[in-house]
C-alpha positions as CSV (number, residue, x, y, z in Angstrom):
1,M,69.9,121.6,155.7
2,P,71.0,122.6,159.1
3,K,74.7,121.7,159.6
4,I,76.3,120.1,162.8
5,N,80.0,120.4,163.1
6,N,81.1,119.0,159.6
7,Y,77.9,117.4,158.8
8,R,74.3,118.7,157.6
9,I,71.3,116.8,158.0
10,E,69.6,115.6,154.8
11,H,66.7,113.3,155.0
12,D,64.9,110.9,152.7
13,T,61.7,108.7,152.7
14,M,63.9,106.5,155.3
15,G,64.2,109.2,157.6
16,E,67.3,112.1,158.4
17,I,71.2,110.9,158.0
18,K,74.2,112.8,158.2
19,V,76.1,114.0,155.3
20,P,79.2,115.7,155.0
21,A,78.6,119.6,154.8
22,D,81.1,120.1,152.3
23,K,79.5,117.5,149.7
24,Y,76.4,118.5,147.3
25,W,75.1,114.6,147.4
26,G,72.5,114.0,149.7
27,A,70.5,111.2,151.7
28,Q,70.5,108.5,149.4
29,T,74.1,108.9,148.1
30,E,75.1,108.8,151.7
31,R,73.0,105.4,152.8
32,S,74.8,103.8,149.6
33,R,78.1,105.1,150.7
34,Q,77.7,103.5,154.6
35,N,76.1,100.5,153.3
36,F,78.6,99.4,150.3
37,K,82.1,99.8,151.8
38,I,83.2,97.4,149.1
39,G,86.2,97.3,146.9
40,V,89.0,99.9,146.5
41,D,89.5,103.6,145.6
42,H,89.7,102.8,142.1
43,E,86.3,100.8,142.1
44,F,84.5,104.1,142.3
45,M,81.6,104.3,139.5
46,P,83.6,105.3,136.7
47,L,83.8,109.1,135.8
48,E,82.7,108.6,132.4
49,I,79.7,107.2,133.8
50,I,79.4,110.3,135.5
51,K,79.9,112.5,132.9
52,A,77.5,110.6,130.5
53,F,74.9,111.1,133.2
54,A,75.4,114.6,133.2
55,I,74.8,114.6,129.3
56,L,71.7,112.8,129.7
57,K,70.3,114.9,133.0
58,K,71.0,118.1,131.0
59,S,69.1,116.6,127.9
60,A,66.2,115.4,130.1
61,A,65.7,118.6,131.5
62,K,65.7,120.5,128.0
63,A,63.3,117.8,126.8
64,N,60.9,118.3,129.7
65,N,61.3,122.1,129.3
66,I,60.0,121.5,125.7
67,L,57.2,119.2,126.6
68,N,56.2,120.2,130.3
69,P,57.3,123.7,130.6
70,A,54.9,124.4,133.4
71,K,56.9,122.0,135.4
72,M,60.1,122.2,133.9
73,T,60.6,125.8,133.8
74,N,63.2,128.1,132.3
75,E,64.6,129.0,135.8
76,K,64.8,125.3,136.9
77,L,66.2,124.0,133.3
78,N,68.9,126.9,133.6
79,L,70.1,125.6,136.9
80,I,70.2,122.2,136.0
81,V,72.3,122.8,132.8
82,K,74.6,125.2,134.7
83,V,75.1,122.3,137.4
84,C,75.4,119.6,134.4
85,D,78.3,121.6,132.6
86,E,80.1,121.9,135.7
87,I,80.0,118.2,136.2
88,I,81.0,117.6,132.8
89,S,83.8,119.8,133.0
90,G,85.0,117.7,136.2
91,S,84.8,120.2,138.6
92,L,82.5,118.1,140.9
93,N,84.1,114.9,140.5
94,N,84.8,114.7,144.3
95,N,80.8,114.6,144.8
96,F,80.5,110.9,143.3
97,P,82.0,108.4,146.0
98,L,79.8,105.6,145.5
99,V,81.4,102.1,144.3
100,V,80.5,100.1,141.4
101,W,79.4,97.1,143.7
102,Q,76.0,98.6,144.6
103,T,72.7,97.7,143.6
104,G,72.5,96.2,140.1
105,S,70.5,98.6,138.7
106,G,72.7,101.5,139.3
107,T,70.0,103.3,141.3
108,Q,72.3,104.9,143.7
109,S,74.3,106.3,141.2
110,N,71.4,107.8,139.4
111,M,70.4,109.3,142.7
112,N,73.7,110.8,143.9
113,I,73.7,112.6,140.8
114,N,70.1,113.6,140.9
115,E,71.0,115.1,144.6
116,V,74.3,116.9,143.4
117,I,72.5,118.6,140.9
118,A,69.6,119.4,142.9
119,N,71.9,121.1,146.0
120,R,74.3,122.3,143.6
121,A,71.4,124.8,141.9
122,N,69.9,125.3,144.9
123,E,73.2,126.9,146.4
124,L,73.5,129.0,143.3
125,A,69.9,130.0,143.4
126,G,70.0,130.6,146.9
127,K,67.0,129.0,147.8
128,K,65.2,125.6,147.5
129,I,63.9,125.3,143.9
130,L,64.7,121.8,142.8
131,H,63.9,118.6,144.1
132,P,66.3,115.5,143.2
133,N,63.6,113.2,142.5
134,D,60.6,115.6,141.1
135,D,62.7,118.0,139.3
136,V,65.9,116.6,138.3
137,N,64.7,113.1,137.6
138,M,61.4,114.1,136.1
139,S,60.3,111.5,133.3
140,Q,63.0,109.2,134.4
141,S,63.7,106.1,136.3
142,S,66.9,104.6,137.3
143,N,66.1,101.6,135.5
144,D,66.1,103.7,131.9
145,T,68.8,106.4,133.0
146,F,71.2,104.0,133.7
147,P,71.6,101.9,130.7
148,T,71.4,104.8,128.5
149,A,74.1,106.3,130.7
150,M,76.1,103.1,129.8
151,Y,75.6,103.2,126.2
152,I,76.4,107.2,125.8
153,A,79.8,106.6,128.0
154,A,80.8,103.4,125.9
155,V,80.4,105.1,122.5
156,I,81.7,108.1,123.3
157,E,84.7,106.5,125.2
158,I,85.5,104.8,122.2
159,E,85.1,107.2,119.4
160,N,87.1,109.9,121.5
161,N,89.7,107.9,122.9
162,L,90.3,104.1,121.4
163,I,89.8,104.8,117.8
164,P,91.8,107.9,117.6
165,E,94.5,105.8,119.4
166,I,94.2,102.8,116.6
167,K,94.6,105.5,113.7
168,N,97.4,106.6,115.2
169,L,99.2,103.0,115.1
170,I,97.8,102.8,111.6
171,D,99.6,105.6,110.4
172,T,102.8,104.7,112.2
173,F,102.6,101.2,110.5
174,K,102.0,103.4,107.2
175,N,105.1,104.9,107.5
176,L,107.2,101.8,108.7
177,E,106.0,100.1,105.0
178,L,107.2,103.1,103.4
179,E,110.8,102.9,105.2
180,N,111.0,99.1,104.4
181,K,109.5,98.5,100.9
182,D,112.7,97.2,99.4
183,I,113.7,95.0,102.1
184,I,113.1,91.1,101.3
185,K,113.3,88.9,104.5
186,T,112.2,85.3,105.4
187,G,108.7,84.5,106.0
188,R,107.7,82.0,109.0
189,T,104.6,79.4,109.3
190,H,104.1,77.5,112.4
191,L,107.3,79.0,113.9
192,Q,109.1,77.5,110.7
193,D,111.0,78.9,107.9
194,A,108.5,79.7,105.1
195,A,108.6,81.7,101.7
196,P,110.1,84.9,101.7
197,L,108.2,88.4,101.5
198,K,108.7,92.0,102.2
199,F,109.2,93.3,105.4
200,S,106.6,96.2,104.3
201,Q,104.5,93.5,103.5
202,E,104.5,92.0,106.7
203,I,103.8,95.4,108.3
204,S,101.1,95.6,106.1
205,G,99.0,92.6,107.5
206,W,99.3,94.4,111.0
207,R,98.2,97.7,109.6
208,S,95.4,96.1,107.4
209,T,94.0,94.0,110.8
210,L,93.8,97.3,112.6
211,E,92.0,99.0,109.9
212,Q,89.5,96.1,110.2
213,D,89.1,96.2,114.1
214,I,88.1,99.8,113.8
215,K,85.4,98.5,111.2
216,I,84.2,95.6,113.4
217,I,84.0,98.1,116.5
218,E,82.2,101.2,114.6
219,T,79.6,98.5,113.4
220,S,79.1,97.5,117.2
221,L,78.6,101.1,117.9
222,N,75.4,101.5,116.0
223,F,73.6,99.3,118.4
224,L,74.6,101.1,121.3
225,R,73.1,104.2,120.0
226,E,69.9,103.1,120.7
227,L,69.1,104.2,124.1
228,A,66.6,103.1,126.6
229,I,66.1,106.7,127.8
230,G,61.9,107.1,127.7
231,G,61.3,103.4,129.1
232,T,61.2,104.6,132.9
233,A,60.5,101.9,135.3
234,V,59.3,98.6,133.5
235,G,59.5,100.0,129.8
236,T,55.9,101.4,129.5
237,G,57.4,105.0,129.7
238,L,55.1,105.7,133.0
239,N,55.3,109.3,134.0
240,A,57.3,110.3,130.8
241,P,55.5,112.6,128.1
242,K,55.2,111.3,124.8
243,N,58.0,112.1,122.3
244,F,60.0,112.3,125.4
245,D,62.4,109.7,124.0
246,V,62.7,111.2,120.8
247,E,63.5,114.9,122.0
248,C,65.9,113.4,124.6
249,C,68.1,111.5,122.4
250,K,68.0,114.5,119.8
251,I,69.5,116.8,122.5
252,I,72.0,114.1,123.9
253,S,73.2,113.7,120.1
254,E,73.8,117.4,120.0
255,I,75.7,117.7,123.3
256,A,77.7,114.6,122.5
257,E,77.9,115.3,119.0
258,T,77.5,111.9,117.9
259,E,74.1,110.0,116.8
260,F,71.6,108.5,119.5
261,T,68.3,107.1,118.8
262,P,65.7,106.0,120.9
263,A,65.3,102.2,121.4
264,K,62.6,101.0,119.2
265,N,61.3,98.3,122.0
266,K,61.9,99.9,125.4
267,F,61.4,96.4,127.3
268,H,64.3,95.1,125.7
269,A,66.5,98.2,126.6
270,L,66.0,97.7,130.2
271,A,66.3,93.8,130.5
272,F,68.6,92.8,127.9
273,K,72.3,93.9,127.4
274,S,73.0,92.2,124.1
275,E,74.4,95.4,122.4
276,L,77.4,95.7,125.1
277,V,78.4,92.1,124.6
278,F,78.5,92.4,121.1
279,S,80.7,95.7,121.4
280,H,82.9,94.5,123.9
281,G,83.2,91.4,121.4
282,A,84.8,93.8,119.4
283,L,87.1,94.9,121.7
284,K,88.4,91.6,122.6
285,A,89.0,91.2,118.8
286,L,91.2,94.0,118.8
287,A,92.7,92.6,122.0
288,C,93.5,89.0,120.4
289,D,94.9,91.2,117.5
290,M,97.2,93.3,119.7
291,M,98.1,90.3,121.5
292,K,99.4,89.0,117.7
293,I,101.3,92.3,116.7
294,A,103.0,92.7,119.8
295,N,104.1,88.9,119.8
296,D,105.3,89.2,116.5
297,I,107.3,92.3,117.1
298,R,108.9,90.6,120.2
299,W,110.0,87.7,118.4
300,L,111.2,89.4,115.6
301,A,113.2,91.5,117.7
302,S,114.6,88.6,120.1
303,G,118.3,88.6,120.7
304,P,120.2,90.7,120.6
305,R,122.8,87.6,119.4
306,C,120.8,84.4,120.1
307,G,117.1,85.2,118.6
308,L,115.8,86.0,115.5
309,G,117.0,89.7,116.1
310,E,115.5,90.9,112.4
311,I,114.1,94.0,114.0
312,I,115.7,96.8,116.7
313,I,113.0,98.0,119.1
314,P,113.7,101.3,121.5
315,A,115.6,100.3,124.6
316,N,113.5,102.0,127.2
317,E,114.6,100.8,130.6
318,P,117.1,98.3,132.2
319,G,115.6,94.6,132.0
320,S,117.2,93.1,134.7
321,S,118.3,93.7,138.4
322,I,121.2,90.8,137.8
323,M,122.2,90.7,134.2
324,P,124.3,94.2,133.3
325,G,122.9,95.3,129.9
326,K,119.7,93.4,129.5
327,V,116.9,95.0,127.9
328,N,113.4,93.5,127.6
329,P,110.8,94.2,125.0
330,T,108.7,95.7,127.9
331,Q,106.1,97.6,125.6
332,C,105.1,94.1,124.1
333,E,104.5,92.6,127.3
334,Q,102.4,95.6,128.8
335,V,100.5,95.0,125.4
336,T,99.7,91.2,125.9
337,M,98.9,91.5,129.7
338,I,96.2,94.3,128.8
339,A,95.0,91.8,126.3
340,V,94.5,89.1,128.7
341,Q,92.7,91.5,131.1
342,V,90.3,92.6,128.1
343,M,89.6,88.9,127.2
344,S,88.8,88.4,130.7
345,N,86.7,91.6,131.0
346,D,84.7,89.7,128.1
347,S,83.7,86.8,130.2
348,A,82.2,89.5,133.2
349,V,80.2,91.7,130.4
350,S,79.0,88.5,129.1
351,F,77.8,86.9,132.2
352,S,76.4,90.1,133.3
353,A,74.4,90.2,130.4
354,S,72.8,86.9,130.8
355,Q,71.6,87.8,134.3
356,G,68.5,89.6,135.8
357,N,65.2,89.0,135.8
358,F,61.9,89.7,134.1
359,E,61.9,93.5,133.1
360,L,65.5,94.4,134.3
361,N,69.1,93.6,134.2
362,V,70.7,94.0,137.7
363,F,74.6,93.4,136.6
364,M,74.6,96.8,134.9
365,P,77.2,98.4,137.2
366,V,80.0,95.5,137.1
367,S,79.1,95.3,133.2
368,I,79.7,98.6,132.3
369,Y,82.8,99.3,135.1
370,N,84.8,96.2,132.9
371,F,83.5,97.6,129.6
372,L,85.1,101.1,130.6
373,Q,88.0,99.4,131.8
374,S,88.7,97.6,128.4
375,V,88.4,101.1,126.5
376,R,90.7,102.7,128.9
377,L,93.2,100.1,128.9
378,L,93.3,99.4,125.3
379,S,93.4,103.4,124.3
380,D,96.3,103.7,126.9
381,S,98.2,100.5,126.0
382,I,97.9,101.5,121.9
383,R,99.1,104.9,122.8
384,S,102.2,103.6,124.9
385,F,103.4,101.0,122.5
386,N,102.9,102.9,119.4
387,N,104.9,106.1,121.2
388,N,107.4,104.1,123.1
389,C,107.8,100.9,120.5
390,V,106.7,101.1,117.3
391,K,107.8,104.6,116.2
392,G,111.5,103.6,117.0
393,L,111.1,100.1,115.5
394,K,114.0,99.5,112.6
395,A,114.6,96.9,110.5
396,D,118.1,95.1,111.0
397,K,118.7,94.7,107.0
398,N,122.1,92.6,107.7
399,K,120.2,90.0,109.8
400,M,117.1,89.7,107.5
401,S,119.2,89.3,104.4
402,E,121.5,86.6,106.6
403,N,118.3,84.6,107.4
404,L,116.9,85.0,104.3
405,N,120.0,83.5,102.4
406,K,120.0,80.7,105.0
407,S,116.5,79.9,104.8
408,L,115.8,76.5,103.0
409,M,112.3,77.3,101.9
410,L,113.5,79.3,99.1
411,V,113.7,76.1,97.5
412,T,110.2,76.7,96.8
413,C,111.1,78.7,93.8
414,L,112.4,75.7,92.2
415,N,109.4,74.0,92.0
416,P,108.4,74.8,88.6
417,V,111.6,73.8,87.1
418,I,112.5,70.4,89.5
419,G,109.0,69.4,90.5
420,Y,108.3,69.4,94.6
421,E,109.5,66.2,95.3
422,N,112.7,66.7,94.0
423,A,112.8,70.4,95.4
424,A,112.3,68.5,98.6
425,R,115.1,66.2,98.3
426,V,117.3,69.5,97.9
427,A,116.1,71.3,101.2
428,K,116.5,68.0,103.0
429,L,120.2,67.1,101.9
430,A,120.9,70.7,102.3
431,Y,120.1,70.7,106.0
432,E,121.6,67.8,106.6
433,K,124.9,68.1,104.7
434,N,124.9,72.0,106.1
435,I,125.1,73.1,102.6
436,S,123.9,75.6,100.4
437,L,120.7,74.9,98.4
438,K,122.7,75.6,95.2
439,E,125.7,73.2,96.1
440,S,122.7,70.5,97.2
441,C,121.0,70.8,93.9
442,I,124.4,70.1,91.9
443,K,125.2,67.6,94.3
444,L,121.8,65.9,93.2
445,G,122.2,66.5,89.5
446,F,118.7,68.1,89.3
447,L,120.7,71.4,87.9
448,S,123.8,72.7,86.6
449,A,125.4,75.8,88.4
450,E,124.7,77.8,85.4
451,K,121.1,76.7,85.4
452,F,120.7,77.3,89.2
453,E,121.7,80.9,89.1
454,E,119.3,81.4,85.9
455,V,116.2,80.1,87.8
456,F,117.2,81.0,91.5
457,H,115.7,84.4,92.1
458,P,114.4,85.0,95.8
459,E,113.4,88.8,95.1
460,K,110.9,87.4,92.5
461,M,109.2,85.1,95.2
462,V,107.6,88.2,96.9
């Protein structure tokens, strides 16, 4: 690889091309870098995919060493493993310059990692021992490696980042349930006063919803665990040794510390992405629930004097450039904005899965880009919401009591005594005359003061 100034000359089947001398990528990566100058810096192929590719390439080399040791020698294997470990650690991150907006099969990103592994390994060996296609890509095709890396990345990021953050928020809600177990407040349906409940019961609804979301997400991961590797170009397994898929998935599972298995039908695995749609649907469900929880909290915290004002949330920053002393529910707002983004991403993932022709889906980069963005945003959003809002949430007991005592829907506890229609008349008169339920009930002659006190117990309504 002769160096000219700051460049070296690399070649592929299309001829020679200049490549930056301080980078490990080769000719095919450089051609993609030059041909797809689209988007901005953060629209590079996600590093989660690069890490997943490194796990895959390390596993494939080990499987090839087991099944074809004459071609994948111990020397070659050890070099590939060493470089893949460097990639997994993040030390070679600046060698993956390709954008999402490239070929729909992800071929150029597959070659990017093949070239980096080969060139870095050859540098370590002090000789040219590895070829990016013949050695690093042995028994593989971009058509089965890219969807495999997609699913590996999706499972790892959800298991290692998203689910732990959801569990942390669940724990915070559990603590709040204990702190607020004796507080009774008015319920609300249709944004109107409703029967009372304990504040802890309201919180338990939030907590239980997130527990259900984890179950839904974990169920969806079962389908992402079936990998396309071994299908090679069109699903037939051309140029891959027998049982390569089994060996490769077994090793991937060991490295990733989570279970993966070969897809039962490789033609499906290459051409369809229904598993990703299903799993992102679970992420969308979480986004919908986080939207509802964040909206509940900001409604309950509205005020401080002219809103509901039943809870107090942390004042993290000034809320207005013109109104002194204003504080806004900004953490709730970031949650709801991210929920909107995740719902939008779901459309991109769904449209992407519906496309492609015959033996291959060719919308894979945009599909996994949106999927991983959803995972990343939800993880970060839930962590921020938990740490900067929910952990500091406090009940305003006085305001809850005041609102409870004003609620006309406490009249519901009189239904068994005076009947639904008479109870409705009590509530309507109390509202019209701005008097208490007790005064209204006495005025209408339904109950004496003594009898009212005997049967009217809001605390028993929860």
